N, C-alpha and C positions, 0 to 999 in steps of 0.2 A: 641371479645367484651364481657365484663362481664355484664350479666343481673342482675339488682337489685333484691334482694330477697324480697318477699312480705310476711309478716306475716298475717295469717288469722285474720279477725276481731273478737274481743272477743264476746262470747255469752252473751248478756245482756238480762235479764228477769226481769219483774216486776209482782208482784202478789198483788192484792187488796182483802182484806177480810173485810166484813162489809159495812155498808152504809156510805161511805165517800163522801164528796163533790167532784165534778168532778175536780175542780181546784187542790185539794190535790192529786188526782190520777195522773193528768198530771204532777204535780210538782215532784212526786216520779219517774216518767219515765224520766224526764229531769235530775234529780240528779243521776239516775242509769247510764245514758249515760256519764254524767260528771265524775262519779266515775271511770269508765273504762278508760276515757281519762286522768284523773289526775294521775293514777298509771302507765301509760305508756304501751309500747308494750309487756311487759312481762305478762300482764293481760290476762288470758285465758277465764275467765268467771266472770260476775258480777251479783249479785242478790240483789233485794230490795223487801221486803215483808212488806206491811203496813196493819195492822189489827186494827179495831176499836172494842173495847170491849163494850158489851151492858150494863154491870152493872153500875148503877148510884153510887154505893158505891166506885168505883174506881176513884181516883182524876186525874190519868193520863191514860185515856182510849186509847190513840193512841200508838200502839206498832210498832216500825220499826225494822226490821231485815235486816242488810246489810252484804253481804258476797262476797268475791272475791277468785278466784283461781289464784295464782301467780306461774309462771314458776320457778321451782327449789326450791320453798319455801312452796308450798302447800296452803291449805285453811286458810283464816282469816275471822273471823265472829264477829259481834257485834249485840246485841239486847238490845235496850233501849226504854223507854216510855216517853211520854210528854202529854201535855194537848191537843194540836192540831196535826194533821197529818203532816203539814209542819215542825213544830218544832221537832217532833220525827224523821223525815227523816234527818233534818239538824244535829241533835245531833248524830245519828247513823252513817251517812256517814262521818261526820267530825272526829269522834272518830276512825272509821275504817281506814281512810287515815293516821292518825297519827300512829296507831299501825303497819300498813303495812310498813310505812317508817322506823320505829324503827326496825322492823324485818329484813328489807333489810340491814340496816346499822350496826346493832349490833348482829343480829342473835337471838334475843329474844324480847319478847313483852314488858317486863319491869314489875317490881314487883308492880307498881301502879295498874296494871290491876287486881291484886288479890283482892283488897279492893272493897267493894260494892259501887256502884255509887248511887247518889241521883236520877238518872234517871232509876233505875232498874224497870222493870215491876212489877205491884202489883198483888197479888192473889185475884181473885174474891171471895168474901165470898159466900158460898153455904151451905145450911143445910145438915147435915150429911146424912139424909135419901135420899137425891137427888143425892149424889155423886156416880159415876160409873167409872169403868175402861173403858174409851172410846177409848183408843188406846193401842194395844198390838204390840210391835215392836220387831220382831226377828232380832238379829244381830250376825255377826261373829266377836267377839272381836279381835282387832288387837294385835299382839305380840309386846310388848313394854317394855322397862325398865321403872321403876317408874318415873325417872327424865324426860324422853321424854314424857311420858303420862301427866305429870304435865304441860309441855310446850304446849302440844296440848290442854289441858283444857283451858289454858290462851288464846291461839290463837283463839280458837273457842268460847270463852266467855261462857263456860258452868259452871254450879254449881257443876257437877260431871262428871266423865269420866270412863266408864267401859272398861277394857282391860285385856289381859292375861299377867301376870307378867313374863317377860323373865328370871327372876332370880329363880322363884319357879314353874312356870307352872300353877299357880292358877289364877282363876278369881279374879280380884282386882278392887278397885275403888280409884281414887284420887278425893278429893272434897275440896271445900272451907269450912273453919271453920267460922261460923257466928259470933262467939265471938270476934275474933281478925283479921279476914280477911286473915289468913294464910291458908296453905294447909295441908292435912293429907292423909295418905295412909292406906287403910283397905284391908286386904286379906280375901279370902273366908274361909280359913281353919286354918292357923296357920302362925307364923312368921318363921317357919323352912325354910331352904334353899332347893335346888333342891332335889326332892324325898320325902320331908317331908309330902306332901299332899296326896300322893298315886295316883296322877294324872299322866297320860302318858306325858312324856316330850321329845319325839323325835323332835318336832318342836321347843321347847323352847331352844334346844341346838344350833340351827342354829343362825348365826350372825344376830343381829337386824339391819334392814335397817336404814340408817340415811341420813340426808341431808348434802351434802358436801358444805360448805360455802367458798366463796373466801378468799384468804389469807389476804386481806385487813381488813376483819372483825376480831375483837378480839374474843376469845372464850367467850361464854355466861357464866356468873357465875352460879355455881351450886345452885339449888333451895333447900331451907331448907324444907325437907319433912319428918316430924316425922311420925312414924308408930303407929297405934292404938295398945293398949296393948292387946286387945282381938280381935279374928277374928269375922267375920260377924255371926250373930245369925242364927241358923238352925231352921227356922220356916216356916209355910205354908203361903199362900197368905192372908187368913183372919186375921191371927195374925199380919202380916206385915201391913195390912190396919189399924188394931186397934192401933198399935204403931205409925203409921203415924199420926193418928188423935189425940191420947192422947199427943204425944210429940210435936205437932205443928211443925213437921219437914218438910223440903222441899222434903226429900226422905228417904227411908229405903233400905239399901243394906243388903240382906239376902241370905242364901243358901237354895235351895229347899230340903226338906227332902227326896224326891224320887231319884233325880239324882245327888244331891250334887253340882249343878252348881249355880253360883252367879246370882242373879236377883236384879233389881232395880225397886221398886215401888215409883213413884214420883208424886208430885202435879203439876197439870197444871194450867196455869194462868186463865183458865175459871172456876176453882173450882172443876173440875173432876180430875181423876187419870189417869196415864199412866203406862205401865209396859214394861220394857226392859228385854228380856230374851235371853241368848246366845244360838246359834245353831252352829253345826259343818259345815253346808253348807248354802250358801245364798238361801233364798226361791225363 
């Protein structure tokens, strides 16, 4: 007799930040469970994080982040904001279900995800003298081709994505272009091919892992990814912070003058700054 195989229940978690009404918190928990059920048995994990920003200058203070881990496809994430917590959860979860379905059927999120949404979270205005780097995040950048890094940026709903370019071995960033909603590639040192940056490349010569898609899916179209004409500026952290403020940019990708590695100083939605710095081993 053949015993039926049982898949483990998906790991469903909900995080509430800020003083939200109890009914909004319960609604977020209900929608997190419904999200895992709607995406089927291939869902390994589901997360919903609901945050209420304190600033009265923000017109959409409720920020909902919904994320799932799908077997064979990896993570998909959406972060959107609305006036109320229930509305933010509805918008984020609904958008995530649509993107996950498209990823399953076509193998890509879709170019509509590149364009900024009217539900994007807003930056909290904060006086310059009060801004601090409140989060320093050491990461081991993944080895990726620029095309795959761009697809991960869209799937994770990020404004930028730091990775090691498998073509050159350099720290690189793909990011959204605010002007037209497209994407752009910036490398840490130059546009030269392997060996041009002077960085060690033994790992970069290894084949880049990829997701094998079923034959029923058509190949995803290649993403138009123009490269910046200049590499990332070689500046220290205070200068990066000055450029971040003067240029009103969401982030500044730069190389550290000491070790030559690429770093990202970025604006947080609470008005402070965060710093992403590459390391060779996970802390």
